[in-house]
C-alpha positions as CSV (number, residue, x, y, z in Angstrom):
1,M,-0.1,0.1,-0.1
2,R,1.3,3.5,-1.1
3,L,1.2,6.3,1.3
4,Q,-0.2,9.6,-0.2
5,A,0.1,13.0,1.2
6,P,-3.0,14.7,2.3
7,P,-4.4,17.5,0.0
8,L,-3.6,20.2,2.5
9,M,0.1,19.0,2.5
10,K,0.4,19.0,-1.2
11,L,-1.1,22.7,-1.3
12,L,1.4,23.9,1.4
13,L,4.3,22.1,-0.6
14,F,3.2,23.8,-3.8
15,G,2.8,27.2,-2.1
16,L,6.3,26.8,-0.6
17,L,7.7,25.9,-4.0
18,L,6.1,29.1,-5.6
19,Y,7.4,31.2,-2.8
20,L,11.0,30.0,-3.3
21,I,10.7,30.6,-7.0
22,A,9.6,34.1,-6.3
23,L,12.4,34.8,-3.9
24,L,14.8,33.5,-6.5
25,Y,13.4,35.8,-9.0
26,L,13.7,38.8,-6.7
27,Y,17.3,37.8,-5.8
28,I,18.4,37.3,-9.4
29,F,16.8,40.5,-10.9
30,Q,17.0,42.9,-7.7
31,E,19.2,45.5,-9.2
32,R,16.8,45.6,-12.4
33,L,13.8,46.1,-10.0
34,I,15.4,48.6,-7.9
35,F,17.2,50.8,-10.3
36,R,15.0,51.9,-13.1
37,P,16.9,54.5,-15.1
38,D,14.8,53.4,-18.2
39,L,11.8,55.0,-16.7
40,A,13.6,58.3,-15.8
41,P,13.1,61.3,-18.2
42,K,16.4,62.0,-19.8
43,E,15.8,65.6,-20.4
44,V,14.5,68.1,-18.0
45,E,14.0,71.9,-18.1
46,L,16.4,73.6,-15.8
47,P,15.2,76.6,-13.9
48,K,16.8,80.0,-14.6
49,G,20.4,80.3,-13.0
50,A,20.9,76.5,-13.0
51,K,23.9,74.9,-14.6
52,Q,24.4,71.5,-15.9
53,L,27.9,70.1,-15.8
54,F,29.6,66.6,-15.9
55,I,32.3,65.5,-13.3
56,E,33.7,62.2,-14.1
57,G,30.8,61.2,-16.3
58,I,28.2,62.1,-13.6
59,E,25.6,64.7,-14.8
60,V,25.3,67.5,-12.2
61,G,22.8,70.2,-11.8
62,I,23.8,73.2,-9.4
63,M,22.4,76.6,-8.5
64,D,25.4,78.6,-7.0
65,R,24.1,81.4,-4.9
66,K,27.5,81.9,-3.2
67,S,25.9,80.8,0.0
68,D,27.7,79.1,2.9
69,G,24.8,76.5,2.9
70,T,24.1,74.0,0.3
71,I,21.0,71.6,-0.2
72,F,22.1,68.3,-1.6
73,Y,19.1,66.5,-3.3
74,F,19.3,62.7,-3.9
75,G,16.7,61.4,-6.4
76,G,14.4,58.5,-6.3
77,N,13.9,55.6,-8.4
78,A,13.2,56.3,-12.0
79,D,13.9,60.0,-11.3
80,N,15.9,62.6,-13.1
81,A,17.3,64.3,-10.1
82,L,17.9,67.6,-11.9
83,R,14.3,68.3,-11.8
84,A,14.8,69.0,-8.0
85,L,16.7,72.4,-8.9
86,G,13.2,73.9,-9.5
87,Y,11.7,72.6,-6.4
88,F,14.2,74.6,-4.2
89,S,14.9,77.5,-6.5
90,D,13.2,80.1,-4.2
91,L,15.6,79.3,-1.3
92,P,18.8,81.3,-0.6
93,Y,21.0,78.2,-0.6
94,N,23.3,76.6,-3.1
95,I,21.6,73.6,-4.6
96,V,23.3,70.5,-5.8
97,S,21.6,67.5,-7.5
98,F,22.9,64.7,-9.5
99,N,21.8,61.7,-11.6
100,Y,23.1,58.5,-10.6
101,P,25.3,56.3,-12.9
102,G,23.0,55.1,-15.7
103,F,20.2,57.8,-14.9
104,G,19.7,60.9,-17.2
105,H,22.9,61.7,-19.0
106,S,25.3,60.1,-16.4
107,K,27.7,57.4,-17.7
108,G,27.9,54.0,-16.1
109,N,25.6,51.3,-14.8
110,P,23.5,51.8,-11.7
111,S,24.5,49.8,-8.7
112,Q,24.5,50.4,-4.9
113,E,28.5,50.7,-5.1
114,A,28.4,53.1,-8.0
115,I,25.7,55.3,-6.7
116,L,27.3,55.6,-3.1
117,E,30.7,56.4,-4.8
118,A,29.3,59.1,-7.0
119,A,27.4,60.7,-4.0
120,K,30.7,60.9,-2.0
121,K,32.5,62.5,-5.0
122,I,29.7,65.1,-5.5
123,F,29.4,65.9,-1.8
124,D,33.2,66.2,-1.5
125,R,33.3,68.6,-4.3
126,F,30.3,70.9,-3.5
127,K,30.0,70.7,0.3
128,T,30.0,74.1,2.3
129,K,29.9,75.0,6.0
130,K,26.1,74.0,6.3
131,N,25.0,71.1,4.3
132,I,21.3,69.8,4.2
133,L,20.6,66.6,2.7
134,I,17.1,65.7,1.2
135,G,16.6,62.1,-0.2
136,R,13.5,60.9,-2.1
137,S,12.7,57.3,-2.1
138,L,16.0,55.3,-3.2
139,G,17.8,58.7,-2.4
140,S,16.8,58.5,1.3
141,G,19.3,55.7,1.6
142,V,22.0,57.6,-0.3
143,A,21.3,60.8,1.9
144,G,21.5,58.5,5.1
145,Y,24.8,57.0,3.9
146,I,26.3,60.5,3.4
147,A,24.9,61.8,6.8
148,A,26.6,58.7,8.4
149,N,30.1,59.5,7.0
150,Y,30.1,63.3,7.0
151,P,29.0,66.0,9.3
152,V,25.8,67.6,8.0
153,Q,23.4,70.1,9.4
154,G,20.2,68.5,8.3
155,L,18.8,65.3,7.0
């Protein structure tokens, strides 16, 4: 006589198999799911007084107000971060925003390491006496990383 698993056990095993397949999919494709430069607009209109420049292949947008305070904006997933220059254009601070590698016109491929390295370079280049970090979505982790490694006045 052959033993058969009860129907509930078969259902549980099938559910477990589906769950494991979903986890494997998420693990294999995590960077494609997290970093979506293909959804970010390449072109944005910069506000009056803003400048676009490239530093080591990274697209940077700045508004230099000759202030001793700088707002750094770290964009989200599927975001062209240079759009943020317009969000803060009425404030009397310098504004710095940049597109992660692979986003906008920045060269390279998006990855956690590449994004954090670019953030350090941009922060080192434009930091002033008073630095305020703003992160949106994916950028909140980048802002938190910079705040954990540099003295800042606001996060």
